C-alpha positions as CSV (number, residue, x, y, z in Angstrom):
1,M,28.1,75.0,70.4
2,K,30.4,77.9,70.3
3,I,33.5,76.9,68.3
4,L,36.8,78.6,67.8
5,V,38.3,77.9,64.4
6,V,42.1,78.6,64.0
7,E,42.9,78.3,60.3
8,D,45.2,80.5,58.2
9,D,44.0,79.4,54.8
10,A,41.2,82.0,54.0
11,D,39.4,79.7,51.5
12,A,39.5,76.7,53.8
13,A,38.4,78.8,56.8
14,K,35.4,80.3,54.8
15,F,34.2,76.8,53.8
16,L,34.6,75.4,57.3
17,I,32.9,78.4,59.1
18,K,30.0,78.4,56.6
19,G,29.4,74.7,57.1
20,L,29.6,74.9,60.9
21,R,27.2,77.8,61.0
22,E,24.8,76.0,58.7
23,A,24.9,73.1,61.2
24,G,23.7,75.5,63.9
25,H,27.0,76.4,65.6
26,A,28.4,79.8,66.5
27,V,31.9,80.3,65.2
28,D,34.7,82.7,65.8
29,H,37.8,82.6,63.6
30,A,41.5,83.3,64.1
31,L,44.0,83.5,61.2
32,D,47.1,82.5,63.3
33,G,48.2,80.7,66.4
34,D,48.9,83.9,68.5
35,T,45.5,85.3,67.8
36,G,43.9,81.9,68.4
37,K,45.6,81.6,71.8
38,N,44.5,85.1,72.8
39,M,40.9,84.4,71.8
40,A,40.9,81.1,73.6
41,E,42.1,82.8,76.8
42,S,38.8,84.8,76.8
43,G,37.0,81.5,77.4
44,G,33.5,80.6,76.6
45,Y,34.2,78.0,73.8
46,D,32.8,74.5,73.6
47,A,35.4,73.2,71.2
48,Y,38.4,74.3,69.2
49,V,39.2,73.3,65.6
50,I,42.8,74.0,65.0
51,D,45.0,73.7,61.9
52,R,48.3,72.3,62.8
53,M,50.5,74.4,60.6
54,L,49.9,78.1,61.4
55,P,51.8,81.4,61.2
56,G,53.3,82.5,64.5
57,I,53.0,79.8,67.0
58,D,51.9,76.5,65.4
59,G,48.7,74.7,66.4
60,L,50.5,72.1,68.6
61,T,52.2,74.8,70.6
62,M,49.0,76.9,70.9
63,L,47.1,74.0,72.4
64,E,50.0,72.9,74.6
65,M,50.0,76.5,76.1
66,R,46.3,76.4,76.7
67,R,46.5,73.0,78.3
68,S,49.3,74.2,80.6
69,A,47.0,77.0,81.6
70,G,44.4,74.5,82.6
71,D,42.1,74.9,79.6
72,Q,40.4,71.6,79.0
73,T,38.2,72.7,76.1
74,P,37.9,69.7,73.6
75,A,40.1,70.3,70.5
76,L,40.2,68.8,67.0
77,F,43.4,69.1,65.0
78,L,43.2,69.5,61.2
79,S,46.3,68.7,59.2
80,A,47.7,67.5,55.9
81,L,50.2,65.6,58.0
82,G,48.7,62.2,58.4
83,E,51.4,59.7,59.4
84,V,51.0,57.8,62.7
85,D,53.8,60.0,64.3
86,D,51.9,63.1,63.3
87,R,48.7,62.0,64.8
88,V,50.4,60.9,68.0
89,A,52.1,64.3,68.2
90,G,48.7,66.0,68.0
91,L,47.2,63.8,70.7
92,K,50.2,64.3,73.0
93,A,49.9,68.0,72.6
94,G,46.5,67.8,74.1
95,G,44.3,67.2,71.1
96,D,41.2,65.1,71.6
97,D,40.9,64.2,67.9
98,Y,42.9,64.5,64.7
99,L,41.5,64.7,61.2
100,V,43.6,64.5,58.1
101,K,43.1,66.8,55.1
102,P,41.3,66.4,52.8
103,Y,38.3,65.3,54.8
104,A,34.6,64.8,54.3
105,F,32.8,67.7,55.9
106,S,30.1,65.4,57.3
107,E,32.8,63.6,59.2
108,L,34.2,66.8,60.6
109,I,30.8,67.8,61.8
110,A,30.3,64.4,63.5
111,R,33.6,64.6,65.2
112,V,33.1,68.2,66.4
113,E,29.7,67.3,67.8
114,A,31.1,64.2,69.5
115,L,33.6,66.5,71.3
116,G,30.7,68.6,72.5
117,R,28.9,65.5,73.8
118,R,32.1,64.4,75.5
119,R,32.3,67.7,77.4
120,G,28.7,67.4,78.5
121,P,25.5,69.2,77.6
122,T,25.6,71.5,80.6
123,N,28.5,73.4,78.9
124,I,26.6,74.1,75.7
125,Q,24.5,77.2,75.9
126,T,21.7,77.4,73.4
127,T,19.5,80.1,74.9
128,F,20.4,83.7,75.5
129,T,18.7,86.7,77.0
130,V,19.2,90.4,77.2
131,G,16.6,92.1,79.2
132,D,13.2,90.7,77.9
133,L,14.8,89.6,74.6
134,E,15.2,85.9,74.3
135,M,16.9,83.8,71.6
136,D,17.0,80.0,71.2
137,V,19.6,79.0,68.7
138,L,18.4,75.5,68.5
139,T,14.8,76.2,67.7
140,R,15.9,79.4,65.9
141,T,13.2,81.5,67.7
142,V,13.4,85.0,69.0
143,R,10.9,86.6,71.4
144,R,10.7,90.0,73.1
145,A,8.5,90.4,76.1
146,G,7.0,87.0,75.1
147,K,6.1,88.2,71.6
148,K,7.6,86.3,68.7
149,V,10.0,88.2,66.5
150,D,10.3,87.0,62.9
151,L,13.8,87.4,61.5
152,Q,15.4,86.7,58.1
153,P,18.4,84.3,58.2
154,R,21.0,87.1,58.0
155,E,19.1,89.1,60.7
156,F,19.1,86.0,62.9
157,R,22.9,85.6,62.4
158,L,23.5,89.3,63.2
159,L,21.4,89.1,66.3
160,E,23.0,85.9,67.4
161,Y,26.4,87.4,67.2
162,L,25.3,90.5,69.1
163,I,23.6,88.5,71.8
164,R,26.5,86.2,72.3
165,H,28.6,89.3,72.8
166,S,26.0,91.3,74.8
167,D,27.2,94.2,76.8
168,Q,30.3,94.4,74.6
169,V,31.1,96.8,71.9
170,V,31.0,95.0,68.5
171,T,32.9,96.7,65.7
172,R,31.9,96.8,62.1
173,T,35.0,94.7,61.3
174,M,33.8,92.0,63.7
175,L,30.4,92.0,62.1
176,L,31.8,91.9,58.6
177,E,34.1,88.9,59.4
178,N,31.7,86.9,61.6
179,V,28.3,87.6,60.0
180,W,29.1,88.3,56.4
181,E,32.5,86.5,56.3
182,Y,34.2,89.4,54.6
183,H,37.9,89.9,55.6
184,F,37.8,93.4,54.1
185,D,35.5,96.3,54.0
186,P,33.4,96.2,50.8
187,Q,32.6,99.9,51.2
188,T,28.8,99.3,51.3
189,N,26.1,100.2,53.8
190,V,25.1,96.5,54.3
191,I,25.7,96.6,58.0
192,D,23.7,99.9,58.5
193,V,20.8,98.5,56.5
194,H,20.7,95.2,58.5
195,I,21.2,97.0,61.8
196,S,18.3,99.3,61.0
197,R,16.0,96.4,60.0
198,L,17.0,94.4,63.1
199,R,16.4,97.5,65.4
200,S,13.0,98.0,63.8
201,K,12.0,94.4,64.7
202,I,13.4,94.1,68.3
203,D,13.1,97.7,69.5
204,R,10.5,99.7,67.6
205,D,7.4,98.5,69.5
206,F,9.0,98.5,72.9
207,D,9.7,101.2,75.5
208,K,13.4,100.4,76.1
209,P,15.8,100.1,73.2
210,L,18.4,97.3,73.5
211,L,20.4,97.7,70.3
212,K,22.5,100.8,70.6
213,T,25.0,102.5,68.4
214,V,28.4,103.4,70.0
215,R,29.5,106.4,68.1
216,G,32.8,105.9,66.4
217,A,33.1,102.3,67.7
218,G,30.3,100.0,66.6
219,Y,27.2,98.6,68.3
220,T,26.2,97.0,71.5
221,L,23.2,94.9,72.6
222,T,22.6,95.7,76.2
223,D,19.9,96.2,78.8
224,E,22.0,98.8,80.6
225,D,21.2,102.5,80.2
């Protein structure tokens, strides 16, 4: 599943994102309600996990706005507010589920995956292709022109992020936040090293390169010339 997490607590978000990714899900993260709403507008998510108390517009308002726009993506609210009236407010705002902090992470995973099943398997994309490059995120396999490509875990996450955003320019900041979970630039060449290793595995032995550097902007994975 592709999940949008909207959580302003950096430590809580890091824990949540790490666990969801380890469970095999792709995760995007927004630190406030306004950013979350804007990211949700782009579509393509299988579920939202939204903290109720957020900077800017709060979680309830964010989801109400998305529901008013016709967005029916399943949503789970996280909140320290656990009274009956609080849970009712979350459901009335359009939430499909409501989990009170602190929570057991295994329960959160079960609830998120239940939301995915409720939406239906046809909405969950698990295979991706760019040209003759194929990735299956469930079996965690990658092939190019039918030939298996062996990737290290970080290389797999890097390629997964690139392939989910194929034909788009992906910036270094986007990679740092979503693949390495850094919310700052550590001033290292970690991205360059991994891009070079990934390029050597998916492009080196093939006539047409797919992973391209966009000078001054970032990288793109595309079959376009």
